[in-house]
C-alpha positions as CSV (number, residue, x, y, z in Angstrom):
1,X,-2.6,6.4,7.8
2,X,-0.9,4.4,5.0
3,X,2.8,4.5,4.3
4,X,4.2,2.7,1.2
5,X,7.7,2.4,-0.3
6,X,8.9,0.5,-3.4
7,X,5.6,-1.2,-4.0
8,X,4.0,-1.5,-7.5
9,X,3.6,2.1,-8.8
10,X,5.0,3.8,-5.6
11,X,8.7,4.3,-5.6
12,X,9.8,6.8,-2.9
13,X,8.3,6.5,0.6
14,X,4.8,8.0,0.5
15,X,2.6,8.6,3.5
16,X,-1.2,9.2,3.2
17,X,-3.0,10.5,6.2
18,X,-6.8,10.0,6.5
19,X,-9.2,12.1,8.3
20,X,-10.8,10.2,11.1
21,X,-14.1,12.2,11.0
22,X,-17.2,10.7,9.4
23,X,-17.4,11.3,5.7
24,X,-16.1,10.2,2.4
25,X,-12.4,10.1,1.4
26,X,-11.4,10.3,-2.3
27,X,-8.0,9.6,-3.8
28,X,-7.8,11.5,-7.1
29,X,-5.0,11.7,-9.6
30,X,-4.0,11.2,-13.2
31,X,-3.4,7.8,-14.8
32,X,-0.3,6.1,-13.6
33,X,0.2,8.2,-10.5
34,X,-0.3,5.3,-8.0
35,X,-3.9,5.4,-6.9
36,X,-4.5,1.7,-7.5
37,X,-1.1,0.9,-5.9
38,X,-2.3,2.5,-2.7
39,X,-5.4,0.4,-2.7
40,X,-3.4,-2.7,-3.4
41,X,-1.0,-1.9,-0.6
42,X,-3.9,-1.9,1.8
43,X,-5.0,-5.3,0.5
44,X,-1.5,-6.8,0.8
45,X,-1.0,-5.2,4.2
46,X,-4.1,-6.9,5.6
47,X,-4.0,-10.2,3.7
48,X,-0.4,-10.8,2.5
49,X,-1.7,-11.4,-1.1
50,X,-3.0,-9.5,-4.0
51,X,-6.1,-11.4,-5.2
52,X,-5.9,-10.2,-8.8
53,X,-2.3,-11.5,-9.1
54,X,-2.8,-15.0,-7.6
55,X,-2.8,-16.9,-10.9
56,X,-0.3,-14.7,-12.8
57,X,3.4,-15.3,-13.2
58,X,5.9,-12.7,-12.0
59,X,6.8,-11.9,-15.6
60,X,3.2,-11.1,-16.6
61,X,2.3,-9.3,-13.4
62,X,5.5,-7.3,-12.9
63,X,5.9,-8.5,-9.4
64,X,5.5,-6.5,-6.2
65,X,8.5,-4.3,-6.3
66,X,8.7,-0.9,-8.0
67,X,11.4,-1.3,-10.7
68,X,12.8,2.2,-10.2
69,X,13.2,2.1,-6.4
70,X,16.6,1.4,-4.8
71,X,15.0,0.3,-1.5
72,X,16.0,-3.3,-0.5
73,X,12.3,-4.4,-0.2
74,X,8.8,-3.0,-0.6
75,X,7.4,-1.8,2.8
76,X,3.8,-1.3,3.7
77,X,2.7,0.3,7.0
78,X,-0.9,0.6,8.0
79,X,-1.7,2.7,11.1
80,X,-5.2,1.9,12.3
81,X,-7.4,3.4,15.0
82,X,-10.8,2.4,16.3
83,X,-13.6,4.7,17.3
84,X,-13.6,5.2,21.0
85,X,-10.1,3.8,21.5
86,X,-6.9,5.7,22.4
87,X,-3.7,5.0,20.5
88,X,-3.3,3.1,17.3
89,X,-2.4,-0.3,15.9
90,X,0.5,-0.4,13.4
91,X,0.6,-3.2,10.8
92,X,4.0,-3.4,9.1
93,X,4.6,-5.7,6.2
94,X,7.9,-6.1,4.2
95,X,7.4,-7.6,0.8
96,X,10.4,-9.4,-0.8
97,X,10.4,-10.6,-4.4
């Protein structure tokens, strides 16, 4: 699962559950609805950085935070499970500007 709040194009807390069965998962939506923000949240959740923004200034990139959110910080939560294992690993990252 992926849970995101106040990060890039995602304002209110959004939770996306993934099917753990074999197959393909598609995230589909209109322009500006947050598809890329979800992918970027996974990248930042794992690495702490967003590769495409490394050489950009905050003013040109817009920063991490969603400008319309009243949350004190952006929060990313990745809930991971491994095949054959019970339980899950939760990776939680708070992003401050």
